[in-house]
C-alpha positions in Angstrom: 105.8 98.6 78.0 108.9 99.5 76.0 112.1 100.1 77.8 112.1 104.0 78.1 115.4 104.1 80.1 114.1 106.0 83.3 117.3 105.2 85.2 119.0 108.5 84.0 116.3 110.6 85.7 116.9 108.6 89.0 120.6 109.2 88.8 121.7 110.6 92.4 124.5 110.2 94.9 121.7 110.0 97.7 118.1 109.5 98.4 115.8 112.1 97.1 113.7 114.4 99.5 110.0 114.2 99.1 109.8 117.2 96.8 112.7 115.8 94.6 110.9 112.4 94.3 107.7 114.4 93.1 110.0 116.1 90.5 111.5 112.9 89.2 107.9 111.4 88.9 106.8 114.2 86.8 109.9 114.1 84.6 109.2 110.3 84.3 105.7 110.9 83.3 106.8 113.0 80.2 108.3 109.9 78.8 105.1 107.6 79.0 102.8 107.3 76.0 99.3 106.9 77.5 97.8 105.7 74.3 100.3 102.7 74.3 99.4 101.6 77.7 97.5 98.2 77.5 94.0 98.6 79.2 93.1 95.2 80.3 92.1 93.6 83.7 92.1 95.7 86.6 95.4 97.5 86.4 98.9 96.9 87.3 102.1 98.3 88.9 105.2 98.2 86.5 108.6 98.6 88.0 110.4 101.4 86.0 113.7 101.3 87.6 115.2 100.5 90.9 118.6 101.6 92.2 120.5 102.3 95.4 118.5 105.4 96.1 115.2 105.4 94.4 112.7 103.5 92.6 109.9 104.3 90.2 106.5 102.5 89.4 104.0 103.2 86.8 100.6 102.4 88.2 97.5 101.9 85.9 94.2 101.3 87.6 91.6 100.6 85.1 89.2 99.8 88.3 89.0 102.2 91.3 91.7 101.1 93.9 92.0 102.1 97.4 95.4 101.3 98.7 94.3 101.3 102.5 96.2 103.2 105.1 100.0 102.3 104.9 103.5 103.5 105.6 106.5 103.1 103.4 109.0 101.8 106.0 110.9 105.0 105.9 111.0 105.8 102.2 109.5 109.1 101.0 107.1 109.1 97.7 106.8 111.5 95.1 103.5 111.0 92.8 102.7 112.3 89.5 99.2 111.9 88.0 99.2 111.1 84.4 95.5 110.6 83.8 92.3 110.5 85.9 92.3 111.3 89.4 94.0 110.1 92.7 93.4 111.4 96.3 96.0 111.1 99.0 94.9 111.2 102.7 97.3 111.2 105.6 96.0 109.2 108.6 95.0 111.9 111.2 93.4 111.1 114.6 91.1 113.7 116.7 90.6 116.0 114.0 88.9 116.1 110.5 90.1 113.8 107.6 92.1 115.7 105.1 91.6 114.2 101.5 93.4 116.0 98.8 92.6 114.9 95.0 94.9 115.4 92.0 94.1 115.4 88.5 96.2 114.8 85.5 99.4 117.0 85.4 99.5 117.3 89.2 102.0 116.1 91.6 102.4 115.8 95.3 104.9 114.1 97.9 104.5 112.3 101.2 107.3 111.9 103.8 108.8 108.6 104.8 107.8 108.9 108.4 103.8 109.2 107.4 100.9 106.9 107.2 98.5 107.6 104.4 96.1 106.0 101.7 95.4 106.7 98.2 92.2 106.2 96.3 92.7 106.0 92.6 89.4 106.5 90.5 89.0 104.1 87.6 91.3 105.0 84.9 94.1 106.7 86.8 97.5 106.3 85.8 100.3 107.6 88.1 103.9 107.4 88.7 105.2 107.0 92.2 109.0 107.6 93.2 110.3 106.0 96.3 113.3 107.1 98.1 115.1 105.3 99.3 113.7 102.1 97.6 110.9 100.3 99.4 112.0 97.6 101.7 108.7 96.8 103.3 105.2 98.3 103.4 103.1 98.6 106.6 99.4 98.0 106.1 97.1 99.3 108.8 93.6 97.9 110.0 91.6 97.9 112.9 91.1 94.4 114.3 88.8 94.2 117.5 89.1 97.7 118.0 93.1 97.7 118.0 95.0 99.3 115.5 97.4 96.7 113.8 100.4 97.1 111.4 100.9 94.0 109.1 104.2 94.1 107.2 103.9 93.4 103.4 106.2 93.0 100.5 107.0 96.2 98.7 106.4 94.6 95.2 102.6 93.7 96.2 99.7 96.2 96.5 98.7 97.3 100.0 95.2 95.9 101.0 92.4 98.3 101.7 91.6 99.1 105.4 87.6 99.3 105.6 87.2 99.2 109.3 89.9 101.7 109.9 88.5 104.2 107.2 85.0 103.6 108.6 86.1 104.5 112.3 87.8 107.6 110.8 84.9 108.5 108.9 82.6 108.0 111.8 80.5 105.2 110.1 80.1 101.5 110.8 82.2 99.3 108.7 80.7 97.1 106.1 
């Protein structure tokens, strides 16, 4: 992907609020030429910028991708969908699941204190802006009936959490 100089969009003297991160993601999306994206493999995450207060990632998922339940270790996120569809679901216990789907041209945000999962349909293209930049990602899964958090690198995709999703859905894990 050619260098589109996204750093000017991220210029700030402080971390963004979740809503500001979503706005920056939408403005960054306007600089991406969807037709120029390579459509090979399962997809990838490309770092667009990283500075003291934020970082932006272009995510292409040519095959469906479930992030599993995870946290951003205190960083909020703003997401803009350029193509396809992506769903966001906060981790809730004792109440009905709350899955919200977003299509091309839509944005949303999530606080740095939350735990969520995203499910990207095949062909989804999104921009994620994290503020402050990610330090770690916490991935969640049920192991022998106990909720466990595993700390992961911020530069690697978070793993699915099939047992936790099955438990919250009221189904048996595969």
